[in-house]
N, C-alpha and C positions, 0 to 999 in steps of 0.2 A: 733715374725715375722720370717717367713722362709727366709733363706739366698737367696738373688737374687730376692726377691719379694718386690716391693716397695708398700707403702701404697696406692698409686694411682691405682695399678693393683690388689691388694689383694681383693678377693671377700669374703663377709661374708659367713660363713657356713650356708647352708640352714637348717632351723629347720623344723622338721616334727610335725604336730599336728594331729596324727592319732587318730582314734576312741579309740584305746587301750590307747593312751597317756592321753586322757581325763579321762578314768577310773582309770589309775594309779595316776593321779593328784587328783582325787576324793578320792582315798584311803589315799593319803598323807594329804589332807585337813581334812578328817574326822577321821582318825585313824581306819577305818573299811574297810575291803575288799569289793569289789563290791557285792560278794555273801552275805556277812553279811548285807549290805545295802538293798539288795533285800529282805532278811528275815525280816528286820525291816519294810520295806514298806508293806510287807504282813501282819505283825502284826497290822498295822494301816489301813489295807484295801485299801492301795494305789495301789495295783496291780489288782484290780477288773476291769473287762471290763467297759469301759465308764468313768473311772476316768480321770478327767481333768489333763493335764500336770501341770497346775498351782498349783494344790494341792501338787504335789511332789516337785516342785520348792520351794514353800513356806515352806514346812517341812524342806528341806535341808538348806534353807537360815536361817530359824529360829533356827534350832538345831545346825547347823555346820558352818554357815556363807558362804555357798557355793553359787557361782554365777549361773546364768541361764544356761550357756553353759555346765558346768559340770553336773548340775542337769538334763539337757536334755539328756545327755549320759545315765544316769540311767533310765530315762523315756523310752528310746529306748529299753534298756535291759528288763525292766518290760513288755513292750508290745510285744517284738519280741524274747526274749531269747538272747542267746549269739552269734547269727549269724547276720552278717551284709552283705550288698550287696557286690558283688565282684567288683563293679565299680572302686574302688581305690586300690584293692589288686594287688600288684606287679607293680603298676604304678610308675611314677617318680615325681608326684606333691607333694606339701607340706602336703597333706592330705592322703598320702598313708598308707596302713596297710599291714603287712606281711601275714595276713591270714584273711579268712572270719569268723573265730571263735575267739571270744573274750575270754581272760583269766580272770575269775572272782574270782579266789582263792588267789589273792594277788601277788604283785610284788616279794616278797621273794621266792615264790614257782613256779614262772614262768619258764617253761622249757627253756633251752638255756641261762639262766641268768648267 
């Protein structure tokens, strides 16, 4: 507790759930970088046009125990590459991202880390 701040006035620290945070958590849950998961999806034909998101969600759930939200982050990457909308870039909301380009090569190699 900070000196001079009572529990009644202390605000919980806002957590961010950025798109990048979903990919970082996906790496933690699977032990594979997002780029490695993209390659695995490609080997399974899960990156083909018209592939249902449910197929990717099922694969990640069955093989790695990953939930739908994290799986859908990979679905986005499979469909759109490493670029996201600038809607939340530089914003102040809990879903803000620092860049419109996602880092797919793993948390350990992320610039600025």
